[in-house]
C-alpha angles and dihedrals in degrees: 000000000000116000120238091258091050091051090052092047091048093052092047092048091052091049092051096044095093098045123113118276103258126194140222112226117197124204091187131119121258123203140150121268117210104198118199127183115216135169089237138342107265122242118247107294091015133119135233136178120222118229091205140354128207130173119211134166109252143176116056091350087085090055092051093044089058090048094056090047088060091055095253127128113257124207127184116206098178127102123275121193135209121260142063096310092047089049090058090050094049091047092054092045090055092047093051096041094245113154119215110217097164134089126299123214122206095185099060139036123231116265133257139201133214109221112196113195116191129201091264091061095252119140126212118196129205112183131198109192119215140168092324090069097045099083131120140197091300096053096103100034085111091066111100106157118207122223109285095024123125122222115207121206120188129201090234088074095054103073107060141042091294088068088078088064091051090051091052091050097050091047089052089049091059131213101279113081090191090061092057121084090208136051130238122215117192124190107185099198122202092301093076093108089062097054113109119247097245094053092045090051091051091049092051092047090054088061099214125173104274118214114188140158114235095264091052090046091054091049091050091047091052093050093048096041094240111177098253121152104245090204095056108117117233097192121120106264129027109049097348097125093046092046092050092048092050093046093049092045097048095043093044091052091050093049093044085211138097112284135195119191111190124208107180115241090003089068122224143302115231132194131177122196111285093005136106124263111264122202109216103198120228133223118257114240140165111255106238096151136091096204131060121259089218092110091054090049093050094044093050091047090053092047094049091050088052088052089054103256121147117257094253094049091045089055092047091055090044090054089055093046093050091051091052091045091057093049092055102041116158118206088348094306117116112237114217116227126228126263097264093051093050093048091047091056091050091050094046101040110027099178096202120104112259115254128200 
């Protein structure tokens, strides 16, 4: 017998079945990650031997890969270069059905990052920027979202010359979300502290849907002066739930925009303007990965919004997808499931307490 949540999902899916096929358009950077496992990161002038090396396309590719897994069209509006790293990116795009609508550069290759993971689980990054970071204010002039589309903006696009293109786009999008026929989802990443004040102000004024992990949410709250108790503990246990609720509430009120604050297996806290904070419980899983499933969560959230789901239901499905992605990690990278698998987990293991 279907649970009450499954019945509601089934009805909503039937209602959405005849709607137009919307797309998720990402303005984020895409590069190649070269992941190397070492006992410890060597000191300057030192030497280390890698226990294993794996190359994987990173950045906003992981967002778009999750989108296609949910049966939604994925478009990449960032810059791709010409060279061996760009060839890897284009190959994976073709395999996953991701369409590149952005600019191509013939005078520079796409960038790459060395990711050194030590035995304590710490990661050290060394980045070489390429064509993806060589944009300007015209970079995203190609982006013309249709009604029902979702535009994804990642924090990795906010630190270099391409940020001027993001700024142009959000100014074109305006400050009234209700006047747009499309939605904007922004995940700031850990680079938020490096974003200049003018760009951050323009992003806030655009009032996108913000999707952050709890560390990013605290950084954003500090920059915006949101009234968050600095002594509130954000460790699992103790006052974790209360601290997350307070953080989401205070930051959401300051942003005057929808906000998602993710907390791994605990799920996410969600607030819409004028509403209460809602805890969307996660799905317990054994951590077998070396990389966060945040990209999978954000990509699935974008895809579900493009399919017409409410924000809370989109986050609930994203929680399930992220849990599955962690369980099936390959070379330390979580692998996002498809739509049917995510929905099946939600139907089978609704983590919320039953209510009469």
